[in-house]
Every structure is written in structure tokens, then in C-alpha cells.
C-alpha positions in Angstrom: 0.0 0.0 0.0 1.5 3.4 -1.0 2.4 5.8 1.8 0.4 8.6 0.3 -3.1 7.1 0.1 -6.2 9.3 0.7 -6.5 8.6 4.4 -2.8 9.3 5.1 -2.9 12.5 3.1 -5.9 13.7 5.1 -4.1 12.8 8.4 -1.0 14.7 7.3 -3.0 17.8 6.4 -5.0 17.5 9.7 -1.8 17.0 11.8 0.6 19.5 10.2 -1.2 22.3 8.3 -1.4 24.6 11.3 2.2 24.0 12.2 3.4 24.7 8.6 1.3 27.8 8.4 2.8 29.1 11.7 6.3 28.5 10.6 5.6 30.1 7.3 4.1 33.1 9.0 7.1 33.4 11.4 9.5 33.4 8.4 7.5 35.4 5.9 5.1 37.5 8.0 2.3 37.3 5.4 -0.7 34.9 5.6 -1.0 34.5 1.9 2.8 33.6 1.7 2.4 31.1 4.5 -0.6 29.5 2.7 1.6 29.2 -0.4 4.4 27.6 1.6 1.8 25.2 3.2 0.7 24.1 -0.3 4.3 23.7 -1.5 5.3 21.6 1.4 2.3 19.3 1.0 3.0 18.9 -2.7 6.6 18.0 -1.9 5.5 15.5 0.7 2.8 13.9 -1.4 4.8 13.7 -4.6 8.0 12.3 -3.0 8.3 8.6 -2.4 9.3 8.8 1.3 9.2 6.4 4.2 9.6 7.7 7.7 10.8 5.8 10.7 8.1 7.2 12.9 5.9 10.3 13.5 8.8 12.3 14.9 10.9 11.7 11.8 7.9 12.7 9.7 7.4 15.9 11.7 11.1 16.8 11.6 11.1 16.3 7.8 8.1 18.5 7.4 9.6 21.3 9.6 12.9 21.1 7.8 11.2 21.2 4.4 9.0 24.1 5.5 12.0 26.1 6.7 13.9 25.4 3.5 10.8 26.3 1.4 10.5 29.6 3.3 14.2 30.3 2.7 13.8 29.6 -1.0 10.8 32.0 -1.1 12.9 34.7 0.5 15.6 34.3 -2.2 13.2 35.4 -4.8 13.8 38.9 -6.3 10.5 40.2 -4.9 11.7 39.5 -1.3 15.2 40.8 -1.9 14.0 44.2 -3.2 10.7 44.6 -1.5 10.8 47.5 1.0 7.2 47.8 2.1 6.0 47.0 5.6 4.2 43.6 6.0 0.5 43.7 6.6 -0.7 42.9 10.0 -2.4 39.6 9.1 -2.8 36.6 11.4 -3.1 32.9 10.8 -6.4 31.6 12.0 -6.1 28.9 14.6 -6.9 28.2 18.2 -4.0 29.9 19.9 -2.7 32.1 17.1 -5.2 35.0 16.9 -5.6 38.2 18.7 -2.7 37.5 21.1 -0.4 40.3 22.1 2.4 37.9 22.8 2.3 36.5 19.3 2.2 40.0 17.9 5.4 40.8 19.7 7.0 37.5 18.7 6.5 38.6 15.0 8.8 41.6 15.8 11.7 39.4 16.8 14.7 38.8 14.5 14.1 35.7 12.2 16.2 33.2 14.2 14.8 34.3 17.5 11.2 34.0 16.1 12.0 30.5 14.8 13.7 29.4 18.0 10.9 30.7 20.2 8.2 29.1 18.0 9.9 25.7 17.8 10.8 25.7 21.5 7.5 26.9 23.0 4.9 25.9 20.4 6.3 22.7 19.0 8.1 21.8 22.3 11.5 20.9 20.7 14.6 21.0 22.8 17.5 23.3 21.9 19.5 20.4 20.5 16.6 19.4 18.3 16.1 23.0 17.1 19.8 23.2 16.2 19.5 20.0 14.2 16.3 21.2 12.4 17.7 24.6 11.5 21.3 23.7 10.8 22.6 25.9 13.6 24.6 25.2 16.7 23.0 24.5 20.0 24.7 27.5 21.6 23.3 29.8 18.8 19.8 28.5 19.5 20.2 29.0 23.2 21.5 32.6 22.5 18.5 33.3 20.3 16.1 32.0 22.9 17.7 34.1 25.6 17.7 37.2 23.5 14.2 36.6 22.4 13.0 36.1 25.9 14.7 39.2 27.1 13.2 41.3 24.3 9.7 39.9 24.9 10.0 40.4 28.7 11.0 44.1 28.3 8.4 44.9 25.6 5.5 43.0 27.1 6.0 44.3 30.6 6.5 47.9 29.5 3.7 48.0 26.9 1.2 45.7 28.4 2.1 45.8 32.1 1.8 42.1 32.3 4.1 39.5 33.9 4.6 36.8 31.3 6.7 34.6 33.5 10.1 35.1 32.0 11.7 34.6 35.4 15.3 33.5 35.3 15.8 30.0 36.6 12.3 28.8 35.6 11.6 25.6 33.7 12.1 27.3 30.4 15.8 27.9 31.2 16.5 24.3 32.2 18.5 23.3 29.1 
């Protein structure tokens, strides 16, 4: 039985579409671009003859392919020369709309956004993020640290909320 039958394709879309959209939005900051990336990743997945060891291997392949597809998109001439401000659009989803924290995450530098997203939303360790992004573990840790510091300062000053970025908490245990 081929890997990509109708039932498996539906499972993949159901399991990974939101994640691909979020990664695409973190990289490209535009909903319509994230939707294009989502389609491209699923086309690559469904047209390739792949076999995965397990669901974690499948998920890692999808994340890596999504990141690479986003990088390819950013290499296009349009992105290299476009100087306009991205529109303030959001991906629809349970925990990804109307949230001031996510609005601030979008303002982070690219690698900080990616590290924060993969660490907190997809629950990857810093070593796994390093492997997925092709960066060193210390770079990922530095990006997480800088991202947390930026978010803490902005959110506490602008919104007057304590978002629990206390040093020594469970989030710093790597």
C-alpha cells in the first residue's frame, strides 16, 4: 500500500497544516505567503516517495522542508527588493489569533522567532532545534535568551503584564 493514500494525506493535512502555516508566518510574516508555503510543502510531501521511521521523523522532515521552502521563497527577487511593511495579518487557529504575545514575537529577529516558536509551540529541545535549523545548540540558546529578554522588556512595559520570563524557571533548564 503506498504511503500517500487518501487517508494518510488527510491525516498529514490535519496534523501538520497549522504548524506549517505558523512556521511560514514566522518566516515570511504574510498569511498568503504562509498559505503558499503550506501548499508547496504538502505537494513535496505527497509527490515524494518517502518512508519515515516514525511520526517524529515525519514531523522533523516537514519542519525542515517548511524552513527550506521559506528560505527559497525569501531568495526570490521580490523579497530581496521589497521594502514595504508587511501587513498585520494573522493565521487563523486556536492559539494564534488576537494574542499580544504573538504580535510581539513577530517583531523578533528571524532566528529568535523560529527558536521561540519551535521551543514553545512545538516543544522541541534546543538540540533538536539546532539540528532542524542547521545551527549550533549555543546559537539556538542565545536566540532563545535574546528573544525572551526582548519579549519580557516589551510586554512588561507596553502591556504591564508579567509573562513569566523569570530566570531559573523551567524554560531555562536546558
